[in-house]
C-alpha positions in Angstrom: 10.4 -32.2 7.6 7.8 -29.3 6.6 9.1 -26.1 5.1 9.2 -22.9 7.3 6.9 -20.3 6.4 8.0 -16.8 6.3 6.4 -14.4 9.0 7.3 -11.5 7.2 6.2 -11.4 3.6 5.5 -7.5 3.3 7.7 -5.9 1.1 6.5 -2.4 1.7 3.6 -0.4 2.9 2.1 3.1 2.2 1.8 4.7 5.4 1.3 8.1 4.1 -2.0 6.8 2.4 -3.7 6.8 5.6 -2.4 9.9 6.3 -3.5 11.7 3.5 -6.9 9.9 2.7 -9.9 8.4 4.6 -9.4 4.8 3.2 -12.3 2.5 2.3 -13.1 -0.9 0.3 -9.5 -2.4 0.4 -8.9 -5.1 -2.3 -6.3 -7.6 -2.9 -5.0 -7.4 -6.8 -2.3 -9.2 -8.6 0.5 -7.0 -10.7 2.4 -8.0 -13.9 6.3 -7.7 -13.2 9.1 -8.8 -15.0 12.1 -11.1 -13.9 14.4 -8.7 -12.7 11.4 -6.6 -10.8 10.7 -10.0 -8.9 14.2 -10.2 -7.9 14.7 -6.8 -6.9 11.7 -7.1 -4.8 13.1 -10.1 -2.9 15.8 -7.5 -1.8 12.9 -5.2 -0.5 14.0 -2.4 -3.2 10.5 -0.7 -3.6 8.5 2.1 -2.4 4.6 2.9 -2.9 5.3 6.6 -2.1 3.2 9.0 -4.5 1.5 5.8 -6.1 -1.8 5.6 -7.7 -4.0 3.7 -9.6 -5.5 4.6 -13.3 -8.2 2.9 -15.1 -7.8 2.8 -19.1 -9.8 1.0 -21.7 -11.2 -1.2 -18.9 -7.9 -2.1 -17.6 -6.3 -0.8 -14.0 -2.7 0.3 -14.2 -0.5 1.6 -11.2 1.6 4.5 -12.0 4.5 5.9 -9.4 5.6 2.5 -8.4 9.2 2.5 -7.6 11.1 -0.7 -7.9 14.8 -0.1 -7.6 17.0 -1.7 -10.8 18.2 -5.3 -9.7 22.0 -5.1 -8.8 23.1 -7.8 -10.9 20.9 -7.0 -13.9 22.5 -6.2 -17.3 21.1 -4.3 -20.3 17.8 -6.2 -20.0 17.0 -4.5 -16.5 13.7 -2.6 -16.2 12.9 0.9 -16.0 12.3 1.6 -12.1 9.0 3.8 -12.6 7.4 2.4 -15.1 3.4 1.8 -15.5 2.8 -1.7 -14.3 -0.8 -3.5 -15.0 -2.9 -4.7 -12.4 -4.6 -7.8 -12.4 -8.5 -7.4 -11.4 -11.9 -8.9 -12.4 -14.0 -6.9 -14.9 -16.5 -6.3 -12.3 -14.0 -4.7 -9.9 -12.6 -2.5 -12.3 -15.7 -1.3 -13.4 -16.6 -0.5 -9.4 -13.5 1.2 -8.5 -13.3 3.0 -11.7 -17.0 4.5 -11.0 -15.9 5.5 -7.7 -12.8 7.3 -8.9 -14.9 9.2 -11.8 -18.2 9.8 -10.2 -17.7 10.3 -6.4 -14.1 11.9 -7.0 -12.5 9.3 -5.0 -8.4 8.2 -5.5 -7.3 4.8 -5.7 -4.1 4.3 -3.9 -1.8 1.3 -3.2 -1.6 0.6 0.6 0.8 -2.7 0.9 2.8 -4.9 -1.4 3.7 -8.5 -0.4 4.3 -12.1 -1.3 1.8 -14.6 -1.2 2.9 -18.1 -2.2 5.8 -16.6 -4.5 3.6 -14.2 -6.2 3.5 -10.4 -5.4 0.3 -8.6 -4.5 -0.9 -5.5 -3.6 -3.7 -4.2 -1.4 -5.3 -1.1 -2.9 -8.2 1.1 -1.5 -10.7 3.9 -2.4 -9.4 7.1 -0.7 -11.2 10.5 -0.2 -8.7 13.4 0.4 -8.3 14.6 4.0 -8.4 18.1 4.5 -5.8 19.8 6.8 -8.1 20.0 9.7 -8.9 16.3 9.4 -5.2 15.7 9.6 -4.8 17.7 12.4 -7.9 16.1 14.3 -6.2 12.5 13.6 -3.1 13.8 15.1 -4.6 15.1 18.2 -6.8 12.1 18.7 -3.5 9.9 18.7 -1.8 12.0 21.1 -4.6 12.1 23.5 -4.9 8.2 23.5 -1.1 7.9 24.0 -1.5 10.4 27.1 -4.5 8.4 28.3 -2.5 5.1 28.0 0.3 6.9 29.8 -1.8 8.0 32.6 -3.5 4.8 33.1 -0.1 3.0 33.4 1.1 5.5 35.7 -2.1 4.9 37.8 -1.7 1.3 37.8 2.1 1.4 39.2 1.2 3.9 41.7 -1.6 1.5 43.3 0.9 -1.4 43.2 3.6 0.5 45.3 
């Protein structure tokens, strides 16, 4: 019998990133983790809140990523908010770091998930939103909801 695939491999998402930034140029990257971190992630103990990517010496690192300590870990348990290395090609690192330095963009993690037992991150370049941009997005979302509700009422009144 074939193995059943899990439908929900997503560990955590950073919903705040799309609220705070105009996101573009998404990329799937790997991440270097310790054994207790993987075990903790299987129990969904992670948060991408306040994470960002930094580029040092031709390498990419994620800072601010919280992975809860493994419940059954002993003295060899990991540090919850340590800096972790990202696995990217040199060309990708060069492109993203140039955008961060020259175009004054921020590189943020948007989603963390499992792919065939390996933990992957989706990162994106973000341009910071101003307060009026955030308000416009909220207003647009509310208008869309109101239009959908009105359309639904119109359809139900026609059927009666």
